[in-house]
C-alpha positions as CSV (number, residue, x, y, z in Angstrom):
1,M,0.0,0.0,0.0
2,N,1.2,3.5,-0.8
3,S,1.9,5.5,2.4
4,S,0.2,8.5,0.8
5,E,-3.2,6.7,0.7
6,K,-5.5,8.2,3.3
7,K,-7.2,5.8,5.7
8,I,-10.9,6.7,6.2
9,G,-11.5,4.3,9.2
10,H,-12.6,0.9,10.2
11,F,-15.9,-0.4,9.1
12,I,-18.0,-3.4,10.1
13,I,-19.2,-5.6,7.2
14,L,-22.8,-6.7,7.4
15,H,-24.9,-8.8,5.0
16,L,-28.5,-8.3,3.8
17,G,-29.0,-11.3,1.5
18,K,-26.4,-11.3,-1.2
19,D,-25.5,-7.6,-0.6
20,Q,-22.7,-6.5,1.6
21,F,-22.6,-3.2,3.4
22,A,-20.0,-1.3,5.4
23,I,-20.8,1.0,8.4
24,N,-18.2,3.0,10.2
25,V,-17.4,1.3,13.5
26,M,-17.6,4.7,15.3
27,K,-21.4,4.5,14.8
28,V,-21.6,1.0,16.3
29,K,-22.3,0.8,20.1
30,E,-22.6,-3.0,20.2
31,I,-23.7,-6.1,18.3
32,L,-26.3,-8.4,19.9
33,E,-27.6,-11.8,19.2
34,L,-31.2,-11.7,18.1
35,S,-33.5,-11.7,21.2
36,K,-37.3,-11.4,21.8
37,I,-38.7,-8.4,20.0
38,T,-42.0,-6.9,21.1
39,E,-44.1,-5.6,18.3
40,V,-45.4,-2.0,18.4
41,P,-48.9,-1.5,17.1
42,E,-49.4,1.0,14.3
43,S,-45.7,1.5,13.7
44,P,-43.9,1.8,10.3
45,H,-43.6,-1.4,8.3
46,Y,-39.8,-1.4,8.9
47,L,-40.0,-1.1,12.7
48,R,-39.8,-4.7,13.9
49,G,-40.5,-3.6,17.5
50,I,-38.6,-2.9,20.7
51,V,-36.2,-4.9,23.0
52,N,-35.2,-4.4,26.6
53,L,-31.5,-3.4,26.6
54,R,-30.3,-3.2,30.2
55,G,-33.4,-1.3,31.3
56,S,-33.9,0.9,28.3
57,L,-36.2,0.4,25.4
58,L,-34.4,0.0,22.1
59,S,-36.3,0.4,18.8
60,V,-35.3,-2.3,16.3
61,V,-35.5,-1.7,12.6
62,D,-35.4,-4.4,10.0
63,L,-32.8,-2.9,7.7
64,R,-34.0,-5.1,4.8
65,A,-37.5,-3.5,5.0
66,K,-36.1,0.0,5.5
67,F,-34.0,-0.5,2.3
68,G,-37.0,-2.0,0.3
69,L,-35.5,-5.4,0.1
70,E,-37.3,-8.7,0.5
71,V,-37.8,-9.5,4.2
72,V,-36.7,-13.1,5.1
73,E,-36.8,-15.4,8.2
74,D,-34.2,-14.8,10.9
75,T,-31.4,-17.3,11.2
76,P,-28.9,-18.1,13.9
77,K,-26.5,-15.6,12.3
78,T,-29.1,-12.8,12.4
79,R,-27.8,-9.9,14.6
80,I,-29.0,-6.6,16.0
81,V,-26.4,-3.9,15.4
82,V,-26.9,-1.1,18.0
83,L,-26.1,2.3,16.3
84,D,-25.5,5.8,17.4
85,I,-27.4,8.1,14.9
86,E,-27.1,11.8,14.4
87,S,-29.7,13.2,12.0
88,K,-29.7,17.0,11.7
89,Q,-30.2,18.3,15.2
90,E,-31.4,14.9,16.6
91,H,-29.3,12.2,18.3
92,F,-30.6,8.8,19.1
93,T,-29.8,5.1,19.4
94,V,-31.5,2.4,17.3
95,G,-30.9,-1.3,16.6
96,V,-30.9,-2.6,13.1
97,I,-31.5,-6.2,12.2
98,V,-29.0,-7.6,9.7
99,D,-28.6,-11.1,8.3
100,Q,-25.0,-11.4,9.4
101,V,-22.0,-9.4,10.6
102,T,-18.8,-10.9,9.2
103,D,-15.8,-8.6,9.6
104,V,-14.1,-5.3,10.5
105,I,-12.0,-3.8,7.7
106,E,-10.0,-0.7,7.4
107,F,-10.5,1.2,4.1
108,D,-8.4,3.7,2.2
109,E,-9.9,6.6,0.4
110,A,-8.5,5.3,-2.9
111,Q,-10.6,2.1,-2.5
112,I,-13.9,3.9,-2.6
113,Q,-15.6,4.3,-6.0
114,I,-18.6,6.6,-6.5
115,P,-21.4,4.7,-8.5
116,T,-22.4,6.6,-11.6
117,D,-25.9,5.0,-11.9
118,M,-27.7,4.1,-8.7
119,E,-31.2,5.0,-9.9
120,D,-32.4,1.4,-9.5
121,Y,-31.6,1.4,-5.8
122,K,-34.0,2.8,-3.2
123,K,-31.1,2.9,-0.9
124,A,-29.0,5.1,-3.2
125,A,-29.4,8.2,-0.9
126,Y,-27.6,6.3,1.8
127,I,-24.7,5.0,-0.3
128,K,-21.5,7.0,0.0
129,G,-19.6,4.8,-2.3
130,M,-18.6,1.2,-3.2
131,M,-15.5,-0.8,-2.5
132,H,-14.3,-3.8,-4.5
133,I,-12.6,-6.3,-2.1
134,Q,-11.4,-9.5,-3.7
135,E,-14.5,-10.7,-5.6
136,D,-17.1,-8.7,-3.7
137,F,-18.6,-5.3,-3.9
138,I,-19.3,-3.6,-0.6
139,M,-21.6,-0.6,-0.3
140,L,-20.4,2.1,2.1
141,I,-23.5,3.3,4.1
142,D,-23.8,6.8,5.6
143,I,-26.0,5.4,8.4
144,D,-27.0,8.9,9.6
145,K,-28.8,9.4,6.3
146,V,-30.7,6.2,6.6
147,F,-32.9,7.7,9.3
148,S,-34.7,11.0,9.2
149,S,-34.7,13.5,12.0
150,S,-38.5,13.0,12.2
151,E,-37.8,9.4,13.2
152,A,-36.0,10.5,16.3
153,S,-39.2,10.6,18.4
154,L,-40.1,7.2,17.1
155,F,-36.7,5.8,18.1
156,G,-36.0,8.0,21.2
157,E,-34.5,6.2,24.2
158,N,-36.9,5.4,27.0
159,T,-36.3,3.9,30.4
160,L,-38.4,1.1,31.6
161,P,-40.0,1.1,35.0
162,E,-37.8,-0.8,37.5
163,D,-40.2,-3.7,37.9
164,V,-40.3,-4.3,34.1
165,A,-36.6,-3.7,33.6
166,E,-35.8,-6.6,36.0
167,E,-37.7,-9.2,34.0
């Protein structure tokens, strides 16, 4: 590698079906095994529900549904990635369901290619670029752009009452 290549950071690699995505590790609070998710009535189609995360309610979004991809059954590799989101003036924590988390990779600026034609992708607004690693293309997600500031109230952190938090 050329010493003049600028490192842009470490990224977790996650899978949604055959597609691979990269999210900056600085946005990731933790990665959880899938647990019991409680559905929330009259919520957006992509909001799978909420989980109790150490006494706080965590909204959990199915990233496949959010991106307009086919929703599939969960597997033993399915994970909840807990993310720190900053959307305009809002700051909140949300969990996203992904099929699998496989790696952490450091990228150089030179590895990122900007797609010229992303019109077919609903997720195009979230894509900062693409990387070609070995035989795979990995889409670099700007996770803050995946969620709007109006969703902050939907995903806002809440604390459970003590008797419920202990269950």
